[in-house]
N, C-alpha and C positions, 0 to 999 in steps of 0.2 A: 716102970711102965712095961706092960706085957707087950710082946711082939708077935701077934698072930701071923701065921703063915698059911692061912686057909685059902682054898680055891673056891671062888664063888660059883654057885649053880643058878640055873634059871629060877629056882624057887627061893633063892637067897639074894635078891637084887634090890631090896628096899633101901639099902644104903646109897644107891645111885640117885634116888629121888631128890636128895638135897644138894647134889652137885651142880655147879654152874659152869658148864663148858662154854668155850667161845662159840660164836656163830659158826655153823657148819660151812666148810669150804666146799662150794659146789663145782669148782673148776674140774674139768676132766683130768684124769691122770693116766700116765703111760704104764706099760707092763713092768717098768723098772721098779715100781712100788706096789703094783696090784697083783702080780703073778705069785700069789702065796698058796700054801697048802691048806688054808682054812683054820689054822691055829689061832685061838683068841688069847688076849692077855690074861683072862680069867682062868685059862687052862694051864697056866704056868706056875701055879702055887706061889703067887706073889702076895706079899702082905696087903691087907685091906687098905691100910693108910697109903701105901705106895700106889695101889690101884686107883685110889681117889685122886691122887696127884696126876696120874697118867691120863685119866679121863677128863679131868678139869683142864688139862693142857690142850685138849682137843684131839688126843689120840683115840682112834676108834678101833682099828685093827693093826696088828704088827705088819711092818713091811717085810719083804723077803729076808733082809739081813737081820732084822730083829727076830723073826721067826726061827732063823737058823742058829743065831748066836746066843740068845738069852737062855733057852733051856739048858744048854751045855755049860754056859757060864755060871748058872745057878748051882751046878754040881761042883763048882770050884775048880773046874778043869781049865788049863791054859788054852787060850784062843788065839788063832792066827787068821784074821778075817780080811778078805779083800772084796770090796764092793764099790760101786760107782759113787761119784760125788752126789750129794743131795738125796740119798736114799734112806737116811735114818740111822747112820752109823753111831752118832752121838748117843742116842737113846739106847742103842744096842749094848753099850758098855756102862752107861750111867745107871740103868735099871738094875742089872745084877750087882753093881757096886753098892747101890743104896740098900738093896735087899739084905746084904750081909752086915750092915751097920748095927752095932749094939749101942744105943744112945746112952745107956747107963755107964758105958765105959768111956772115960774122958781121955781118949787117945786118938791119934790120927789112924784111921782104919782103911782109908782108900786114898791112893796117890794117883792123880790123873795128870799126865804130862802132855803138853801141846807145844808146838814150835813158835807160836806168835802170841803177843800180848792180847790182841783183839780176840783171838780164838779162845784164850784163857777166860776172858770176861764172858764170852758167849757160853762156854761150857759150864762155868760156875752158875750162870743164870739158869741153865737147863736143870742142873742139880737142885737148885733152890725151888724151881717150879715143880718138878716131879716129887720132891721130898717135902713139900710144904706142910703136909699133914703128919709128918713123922717126927718133927722136933729135931731134925738133923742140923748140925752147924757146919756150914760150908765156908771155906776161906779161899780167896784167890790171891795169888802173889806173882808178880812179874818184875822184871827189871824196869828201871826208869821211875820207880817209886821209892820213897824213903824206907830204909830198913827198920827204922825205929817203930813205925806203925805196924809192921809185920811182927816184930818182937812183942809188942804190946798185945796184939791180937792172939798170938800163939800162947800167951800166958793164960788165956781162957780156953774153954773147951772147943776143940776143932775135930770133927769127925772125918770130913772130906777135904783134902787139900788139892787145889787145882792151880797149876802154874807152869811157867817156863823152866827148863832144866837148870839154867845158870843160877837163878835166884833161889830155887829150892835146894840146890847143892850148897849154896852159900849158907842158908839157914841151917841145913843139916850139919855142915862142917863146924858151925859155931855152937852146935848143941842146942839150938833154939827149937828146931823142928825135930821131934823125936819120932823116928820112923821104925823103931825097933819092934813095934807091935802092929805094923801096917801089913795086913795080909793080901791086899789088892793093889796091883801095880799095873796101870793102864798107859799105853802109849798111843795117842791119836795122831794121825798123819805120821805113822811109824817110819816110813821111808825117809822123811825129812829128819826125824829125830835120830836116825841111825846114819845120817850123812857124816862125812868127816868133821863138819862143823860141830856136831853135837855128840858124836859117838863116845869120846873120852869121858864126857860128863855123865852119860848114861851108865857107863861102866862103874864110875865112882858112886853114883846114886844107889845102884843095886847093892853095893856093899853095906849100906846103912839099913837095908830091909832084912827081915828074918829069912832064913833059908827056906822055910815052908811058906811059900807065897804063891799067889795066883798071878800069872802074867798074861795080859791081853794086849794084842797088837791089832790096830785097825788102820787101813789105808786104802786108797784107790789104786796105788801103784806099789809094787814090791820088787825092788832091785835085788841083786844077788847078796848084798850085804845083810839083808833081812834073814837069809838062810843061815849065815854065819852066826848071827845073834840067836836064832832059834836053836841051833845045835848046841850052843854054849849055855844058854840061860833058860830054856823052856823044856818042860817034861811032857812028852807025848802030846803036843798041842792038838786040839781039834781044829783042822784046817777048813776054812770056808772060802770058796772062790766063786763069786757071782758075776765075774767079768767075762761072760761069753762074748760080749762086745765091749769096747772100751768107752765109746762116746754115749752120752745120754740120748735116748730115743726122742725125747721131747724138744731137743735143741736143734734148730735148723742152722746150718753153717754156710756162709757165703764169703767170697773174697772180692775185693775191688782192687784192680791193678792201677796204681797211681804213681806219680813222681813224688819225691819227698816234699818238695815245695808246695804241692797241692793238697797235702793231707788235711790241713785245717779247713780249707774250703770244702773238701769232701765230707768232713765231719759236720760242717755247717749244713750241707745238703741233706745228710742223713737225719739230722735233728729236725729239719723242716718236713721230711717225708714220713718218718716213722712215728707210730703211736707208742711213745715211750712212757712206761709207768715210772720206772727208775732204771738208770743205766750205770754200769761201771766201765770206765775207759782205762785201758792198761798202757803204760809206757815202760820202756826198758831201762830207764835211769831216773834217779830222783830229780835231777836237774830238769829233765824233759817233763816230768810230772808238773813241776811248778810253772814252767813256761807255758805248757798246754792249758793248765787251769786258768792262767791269766788270759790266754787267748779266748777260751770258752766264755769267760766272764765278760770280756770286751765284746763278744758277739751278742751278748745280752741274755745268756742262759744262766740259770742258777747252777752253781758249781762249788763243790768242796774238793779238797785234795788231801791225800795222806801218803806219807812215806816214812821210811825208817829213821830218817835224820830229824824228824820233828820232835818237839817236846812230847813226852808221854801224855801230859794233860791235854794237849791239843789233839793228839791222836784219839784219845778217849772221847773227847767232845765231838770230833768229826764222826766217829763210829756210832756214837749214841744218836746224834742228830740225823744222820743219814738213815739209820735203821728206823727212826721214828717218822720218817717221811718229810723232814724239814726241807730237804733239798732233793732235786731230781737227778742230778748227775754227780758222779764221784770219779775223779781222776786219781789213779794210784799206781804204785809200782807193784811188784809181785808180793809185797807185804800181805795183801788181802786175797791171795789166790787160794789159801789153805783154809778149808772148812767153814769159811764165813757164810752164814745162812741168812739171807735177807729175801724173804718170800716175794717182795714187791719188785725185785729186779727181773725184768723180762728181756733186757738187751745188754749184751756184753760186746764192747768194741775193742779190738786189738789195734790201737793207734800205731803201736810198734809191734810187728809180728815177732812172736817168741822164737828163740833159737832151738828149742827142743820140744819133743812131743809131750813130755811130762808136764812142763809148764803150760803148754797149750791146753792140755786136758783139764788141769786144775782151773785155769782161767775161765774157760767156757762153762765150767761147772758152777759158776756163780749165778747163772741163769737156769731156768728150767728146774728149780728146786723141787724136790719130793714129787717127781713125776709130772710136773706141770710144764707148760710150753715156754720156750725161750728162743732167742735169736742171737747168734754169734756172727759178727761181721769183722773181717780181717782186712786191714789196709796193707796191701802187699806191694813192695817196690821191686825193681829189677834185681836188686841184691838179695831179696827174700825168696826168689823163685825156687832155689834149690831146697831151702828149708821147708817151703810149702809142700813140695813133692815128698821130701823125707818124712814129714809129719803125717801126711796122708798114708804113706806106706806103712809106717810103724803103728799107726792107730787103726789101720784097715778101714779107713773112711774116705769119703770124697767130699772135698770142699768145693761147692759149685760157684761159678762166676755170678756176681750179683745181677739179678734181672732188673728190667726197667721199673717194674712195680713189684713190691714184695707183698704177697698175700698176708693180710693181717691175721687170718685164722691160724697161721703158722706160729704166731708168738703172742697173740692176744686172746685171752679166754673168751669163749662164747658168752654173750650178755654184756661184755665190757664195751664201753663206747666212750667217745670223747665227751659226751654229755655228763659222764660221771665225774669228770675233772672240773677244775675251777672254771667258772663261766667267764667269757671275755668281758673286759670292762666296757662301759659305754664308749661309743665312737669318739665323743668329745674328750675322753680321758686318755685315749690310746696315743702313744707317741708316734711321731712321724715314721713312715717306713724308710728302711735303709736300702740303698741300692745293692743288689746281689753282686758278689764277686764275679769276675770274668769266668767263663766256662773253661774247663780244662781242654787242652788240645786233644784232637781225636786219637793221637798216638798214645797219650797218657791214659785215656779212658779205655783203650782196647784191652780186653782180657787176653792173657797170653795163650790160653788154650782154645777158647771158644771164638775168639775173633769178633766179639760183640761188645757194645758199650757196657761197662760194668757199673756205671753210676748214672742216675737220672740227672737231667739238667737242673741246675739250681733255680730256686724261685725266690722272689722277694720275701723277706721275713720282717716281722715287726720287732723293733728294738725293745728289749725288756731289761729293766734294771736287774742286776744279778742279786737275787735274794736280799731284797730290802723290805720284805713283808708286804710290798705293794705291787708285786709282779703281775703283769697282764698275762693272759693265757696265750700260749704259743701254739704253733702247728703240731707240736708233739704233746699237746694236752695241758700245758701250763704246769703249775706246781701241784704236788699231791694235796689231797684235802687237808692233811694235818698242817700244812704250811699256812693255811688260812688263819689258823689260831695264832700265828706268830705276828700278825699285823700290830704295829705300834710298839713292838718290843725292840730292844737294841739289836742292830744287825751284827753279824759275825764277820766283820771286815770284808764286806762285799761278797760274802759267801766263800771267800778263799782265805782260810786261816794261815797266818804267816809263821813259818818255821824259823826258829832262832838258832 
């Protein structure tokens, strides 16, 4: 099969007529993704088949990181790129990686490494979507799955291998994954992959690759350890830094000053007040994830949870269903802070405030994806006050005390309304109202710096069965539209999958 590498011109656009891109996303975007120099994908000498996949995926123009990284990556130069969460880093390395694939060569030609299993699944799907017209074979491999399936798959043709470092090292060490002719080596979330947890594995993996290779590192944060790796393993890398400010412009940040015992009640109030499309709620331990998920379900809200101690099959199911809009709320540990891209998430809640600025930055980056609007709310206790100040100083941002009423235009796209969500059931079918929990004490509600109430008074809410396919609409808009299709199907253990 020939591999054209032509650049399209305005007079050569007939090939676009047969493409079927998704409906255009009309939501406003911030300068995080719109402040480009005007370069088009068609100006980058990208293969026609790859361009078809790019446009059918809904890409119209490159984001700033794509505009900076792709042209240099296509020259096979090493890349060291730093850009904000949710600004298009994945496509910035997937596109040049796919461009270099020779489908007639039945060898692994691109190795894409990520720190988590969920991110591996997501990245492999991006590869398949963008390369769907190229005939490229993409394989994803992670821990928690049987080695036998991977061995069988690698006996067939694989051009792009996506996975977590431990499993890929295992396959390479056994001689199952042949990386000897793999010229492209990519590390997404590079700061995590070079942490003490992964660094020895990365060193070993590089020994299986040819000496003539292209190394690309992408992340939102680059600690000093990245410089050590660069000096040792990269050759005159092209360095990109689009982090003139660290936090996303479209994400509004608030904190609510509460006592530990009042956090669940506070969360209940937020659910009743906010127009949530989908939300991710972070806890600092796996045990608290399960306990909170149970509490949220008891309050009557649809809820899944996910953490590292769950069976991989359960984690995959939760990730797939949440991404497809089956459930509105996801409680998780920091397992899902890295790279996970779910466009429908417009609210992130730090039920437990993180200990460092890096974790905070990655958590709030789950909302406001690709320049869209998002809301980050932090439940802060007396013990968290120093961490709050430290994170503000390190990120150069200010987290405001939560107002009595949050302006919906800050996190809900224009044109969105509660009428777009599932309609309330007839009054005769709605369950009895539950009495709201007692209001927090004035001292607990007071913001430590502003001296004003940080949380509105709770209101009565309708009890709703947690994800049984028959859920009534809530004050936060009910279940997403996709969940309506789930009626009559078996439930997923009340919406909370049980880890074993």
